[in-house]
C-alpha positions in Angstrom: 1.4 -0.6 14.5 -1.5 0.0 16.4 -2.9 4.1 16.6 -3.9 5.6 19.9 -5.9 9.6 20.5 -5.6 10.7 23.0 -7.8 13.6 23.9 -8.6 16.6 26.8 -6.1 14.6 29.0 -3.6 16.6 31.2 -0.1 17.3 30.1 1.1 14.3 33.1 -1.9 12.2 32.1 -0.6 11.7 28.5 3.5 10.9 29.7 1.7 8.1 31.4 0.3 7.1 27.9 3.0 7.4 26.2 5.5 6.2 29.0 3.9 2.9 28.4 6.2 1.3 27.2 3.9 -0.2 24.2 5.1 0.2 20.7 2.3 3.0 19.6 1.6 5.2 17.4 0.8 8.3 19.5 -2.0 11.4 18.5 -2.9 14.2 20.8 -5.5 16.2 20.2 -7.0 18.7 21.2 -10.6 19.6 18.4 -12.6 16.7 19.0 -13.2 17.3 14.9 -9.7 15.7 15.0 -11.1 12.6 17.0 -13.5 12.2 14.5 -11.7 12.7 11.2 -8.9 10.2 12.2 -9.5 6.3 13.2 -7.3 4.6 15.8 -7.7 1.4 17.4 -7.6 3.1 21.2 -9.5 6.4 21.7 -8.9 7.5 25.4 -11.1 10.6 26.3 -11.1 13.0 29.2 -15.0 14.0 28.2 -14.9 17.1 30.8 -12.9 18.7 28.0 -15.5 18.6 25.3 -18.1 21.8 25.1 -21.3 20.6 24.6 -20.4 21.1 20.4 -18.0 18.4 20.4 -19.7 16.3 23.2 -23.2 16.3 20.8 -20.7 15.6 17.4 -18.3 12.8 18.7 -21.4 11.0 20.2 -23.1 11.4 17.6 -20.4 9.9 15.4 -20.5 7.1 17.1 -24.0 6.1 17.7 -23.2 6.0 13.7 -20.8 3.7 13.4 -21.7 1.9 16.5 -20.5 -1.0 16.7 -17.1 -0.5 15.8 -13.3 -2.8 15.7 -12.1 0.9 18.1 -12.2 0.6 21.6 -12.9 3.9 24.0 -12.3 4.6 27.2 -13.5 7.8 28.8 -11.5 8.9 31.8 -14.6 10.2 33.3 -17.9 8.9 33.8 -20.5 10.8 31.2 -24.2 9.7 30.5 -23.8 10.9 27.0 -22.0 8.0 26.2 -24.2 6.0 27.2 -24.7 2.8 25.2 -22.0 2.3 23.3 -20.8 -1.2 22.7 -17.4 -0.4 22.3 -16.7 2.6 25.1 -16.1 1.3 28.5 -15.2 4.0 31.2 -12.5 4.3 33.9 -12.4 7.1 36.2 -9.2 5.4 38.2 -7.5 5.2 35.4 -4.4 7.6 36.0 -4.8 7.0 40.0 -2.7 3.4 39.4 0.0 4.2 36.9 1.4 1.6 37.1 -1.7 -0.9 35.6 -2.4 1.8 32.5 0.1 -1.0 30.2 -1.9 -4.0 31.6 -5.4 -2.1 30.5 -3.8 -0.3 27.5 -2.5 -3.7 26.4 -6.0 -5.6 26.9 -7.4 -2.8 25.2 -5.3 -3.0 22.3 -5.3 -6.7 22.1 -9.4 -6.9 22.0 -9.3 -4.6 19.1 -7.0 -7.0 17.5 -9.1 -9.6 18.4 -12.3 -8.0 16.6 -10.6 -6.6 13.8 -9.1 -10.1 13.0 -12.7 -11.3 12.8 -14.0 -9.1 10.8 -11.2 -10.0 8.3 -12.2 -13.5 9.0 -15.6 -12.7 7.5 -15.2 -11.0 4.7 -12.8 -13.7 3.8 -15.7 -15.6 3.7 -18.0 -13.9 1.9 -15.1 -13.4 -0.9 -14.4 -17.0 -1.5 -17.9 -17.3 -1.4 -18.7 -14.5 -4.0 -15.5 -16.0 -6.3 -17.5 -19.7 -6.3 -21.2 -18.0 -7.0 -19.1 -15.8 -9.9 -16.8 -18.2 -10.9 -18.7 -21.8 -11.1 -16.1 -24.1 -11.1 -13.3 -22.3 -10.0 -10.2 -24.2 -8.5 -8.8 -23.8 -4.6 -5.7 -22.9 -6.5 -7.3 -20.2 -8.4 -9.1 -19.0 -5.1 -6.5 -18.6 -3.5 -4.6 -16.7 -6.4 -7.8 -14.5 -6.8 -7.4 -13.9 -2.3 -4.2 -13.4 -1.3 -2.4 -13.8 1.0 -4.0 -17.0 2.3 -2.9 -20.7 1.2 -4.3 -23.0 -0.3 -5.7 -24.9 2.9 -6.7 -21.9 3.9 -9.2 -21.6 1.2 -10.2 -25.4 2.4 -10.7 -24.0 5.6 -13.3 -21.4 5.1 -14.9 -23.6 2.1 -15.6 -26.2 5.2 -17.1 -23.2 7.6 -19.1 -21.6 4.8 -20.5 -25.8 4.2 -21.1 -26.4 8.0 -23.0 -22.6 8.1 -25.8 -24.4 5.6 -24.3 -23.0 2.6 -24.5 -25.5 -0.5 -21.4 -25.7 -1.9 -20.0 -28.5 -3.9 -16.8 -29.6 -5.3 -18.0 -31.5 -8.9 -15.5 -31.4 -12.0 -12.3 -30.4 -10.5 -13.5 -26.6 -9.0 -15.8 -25.3 -6.6 -19.9 -24.6 -7.5 -22.2 -22.7 -5.5 -26.2 -24.1 -5.5 -28.0 -21.2 -3.9 -27.6 -17.5 -5.1 -25.7 -15.7 -2.4 -28.2 -12.7 -2.5 -30.2 -15.2 -1.0 -27.8 -16.5 1.3 -27.8 -13.0 2.8 
């Protein structure tokens, strides 16, 4: 279940978000440290509710981890947050309450897509590493070591790595990588 953090919203604004009909875990925080300490797929922030210390800390934290898969919506313009790739200002978010569910669904879908993309890259790197460390490893052995994907998916990841120019070959019933993975990255 995706998690949405609400910070600094009025009670009616928070109700509009929570009553959007989306199946999410909702967290309402009034201390900026909670926003930093907890991961969420989407965070909706009223920057006017942050004091200078809170803005400095939150913006510093976001700049340190940019880019991330999380999406952040500001309900008011704040120049401190400019330049962050995952922060978007929607000043009229609550002006049209009926559009809030669609906006939230879109942002949560973007988050899911970004997380899925990161997961795929991680799996490709893991398969490459396993082949490099275990010359002659079979497709079935790779499938067992990389739980949650099929033999067919393992082959698809290997084909993608080969298309990217990584020298992976199938010899003597097993996969070998003819490059040192440290040279690839």
